[in-house]
ZAMARGU-4260 file (C-alpha; in steps of 0.2 Angstrom, whole numbers, plus 5000, padded with zeros to 4 digits):
<rodrens>
0) 4819/5095/4643 | 4836/5101/4647 | 4827/5117/4658 | 4817/5103/4668 | 4835/5095/4669
5) 4843/5110/4677 | 4829/5114/4687 | 4829/5097/4696 | 4849/5098/4697 | 4847/5116/4705
10) 4833/5111/4717 | 4842/5096/4723 | 4859/5106/4726 | 4847/5116/4736 | 4839/5103/4747
15) 4857/5095/4749 | 4864/5113/4755 | 4849/5115/4767 | 4852/5098/4774 | 4870/5101/4776
20) 4867/5117/4784 | 4853/5109/4797 | 4865/5096/4801 | 4880/5105/4804 | 4869/5118/4814
25) 4864/5108/4828 | 4844/5106/4820 | 4839/5088/4825 | 4824/5079/4815 | 4814/5070/4829
30) 4829/5068/4841 | 4826/5074/4860 | 4839/5077/4872 | 4841/5075/4891 | 4855/5081/4904
35) 4857/5071/4921 | 4867/5078/4936 | 4877/5065/4943 | 4879/5063/4962 | 4891/5052/4972
40) 4898/5052/4989 | 4916/5043/4993 | 4916/5037/5009 | 4932/5033/5016 | 4935/5017/5028
45) 4949/5017/5043 | 4968/5015/5042 | 4973/4997/5048 | 4987/4985/5052 | 4989/4966/5053
50) 5007/4958/5057 | 5008/4939/5057 | 5019/4931/5070 | 5040/4930/5068 | 5045/4914/5070
55) 5064/4912/5070 | 5076/4897/5064 | 5081/4888/5079 | 5098/4890/5085 | 5110/4876/5090
60) 5122/4882/5103 | 5132/4864/5101 | 5136/4871/5082 | 5142/4889/5089 | 5126/4898/5081
65) 5121/4914/5088 | 5111/4920/5073 | 5093/4917/5067 | 5082/4922/5053 | 5064/4925/5052
70) 5050/4934/5040 | 5034/4941/5043 | 5020/4949/5035 | 5013/4967/5036 | 4995/4970/5029
75) 4994/4990/5029 | 4977/4996/5024 | 4973/5015/5019 | 4955/5017/5012 | 4953/5034/5021
80) 4952/5044/5007 | 4963/5058/5015 | 4979/5057/5007 | 4987/5062/5025 | 4999/5049/5025
85) 5005/5035/5037 | 5018/5029/5048 | 5021/5011/5055 | 5032/5012/5072 | 5038/4993/5080
90) 5046/4990/5097 | 5050/4973/5104 | 5052/4968/5121 | 5065/4957/5130 | 5067/4939/5125
95) 5059/4928/5140 | 5060/4908/5142 | 5046/4898/5150 | 5059/4893/5164 | 5062/4913/5167
100) 5078/4916/5159 | 5079/4934/5151 | 5089/4941/5136 | 5086/4959/5136 | 5081/4965/5121
105) 5095/4979/5121 | 5107/4966/5122 | 5101/4955/5109 | 5103/4961/5090 | 5085/4961/5085
110) 5085/4970/5068 | 5075/4972/5051 | 5088/4969/5038 | 5075/4974/5024 | 5059/4977/5021
115) 5049/4968/5002 | 5035/4974/4995 | 5025/4961/4990 | 5019/4960/4970 | 5001/4958/4976
120) 5001/4976/4984 | 4993/4989/4975 | 4992/5009/4978 | 4988/5024/4966 | 5004/5022/4957
125) 5021/5018/4957 | 5026/5036/4964 | 5013/5032/4977 | 5022/5019/4987 | 5027/5017/5005
130) 5043/5020/5009 | 5055/5008/5021 | 5070/5008/5031 | 5087/5011/5020 | 5098/5002/5033
135) 5095/4988/5045 | 5085/4994/5059 | 5088/4989/5076 | 5072/4986/5087 | 5073/4990/5105
140) 5061/4993/5119 | 5055/5011/5112 | 5045/5014/5096 | 5055/5015/5079 | 5050/5019/5063
145) 5048/5006/5051 | 5040/5011/5036 | 5029/5028/5030 | 5019/5035/5017 | 5019/5051/5012
150) 5007/5063/5009 | 4995/5057/4994 | 5005/5041/4994 | 5001/5026/5005 | 4982/5024/4999
155) 4978/5007/4995 | 4982/4989/5003 | 5000/4983/5003 | 5008/4968/5008 | 5025/4971/5016
160) 5039/4957/5021 | 5051/4962/5033 | 5067/4951/5035 | 5072/4949/5053 | 5090/4942/5060
165) 5091/4940/5078 | 5110/4938/5084 | 5109/4931/5104 | 5124/4937/5115 | 5135/4922/5120
170) 5129/4919/5137 | 5114/4916/5133 | 5105/4900/5141 | 5096/4887/5131 | 5077/4888/5130
175) 5061/4892/5121 | 5059/4912/5121 | 5046/4924/5116 | 5045/4942/5113 | 5032/4955/5109
180) 5034/4965/5094 | 5021/4980/5093 | 5019/4987/5077 | 5008/5003/5078 | 5000/5013/5062
185) 4996/5031/5065 | 4991/5046/5052 | 5001/5057/5044 | 5019/5059/5035
</rodrens>
């Protein structure tokens, strides 16, 4: 009886050793494998910019006021996939009233005091966010850089909230004035 038990024990050890060797050597029992090649085309889109209107608070000359404040939204979208970066510039025209009175933009103080990034914006990473102005920017009749994204930054969608201040000259004539601020976006740091 002992010899039979010993034979069974030895045979069990051999089978267990063979099974462990087969499993660790990559031999499979009844399994099939297949490999697929993955292909994908990633297409880029167009760089785009939207700017909402800028509506200043009223100025009351009777109270000696000469300052007005406003905020608008700049929506920037960079789905190009190039990582080339981008620049946004702005220029302003003279303020003209319905009666034809004019305040030259160079005589008014029309500035972007601060540029806030809206919490709903997203980009690739915190270090990939666009960079804005570091000091107040006075808008004039020529293009001036407002915000930019360096190379490999600015990809995604961004909502920027510029805060504006307008100071009119003391000799300004009362009326409803309009001006055009043209924002331009172009690729490159």
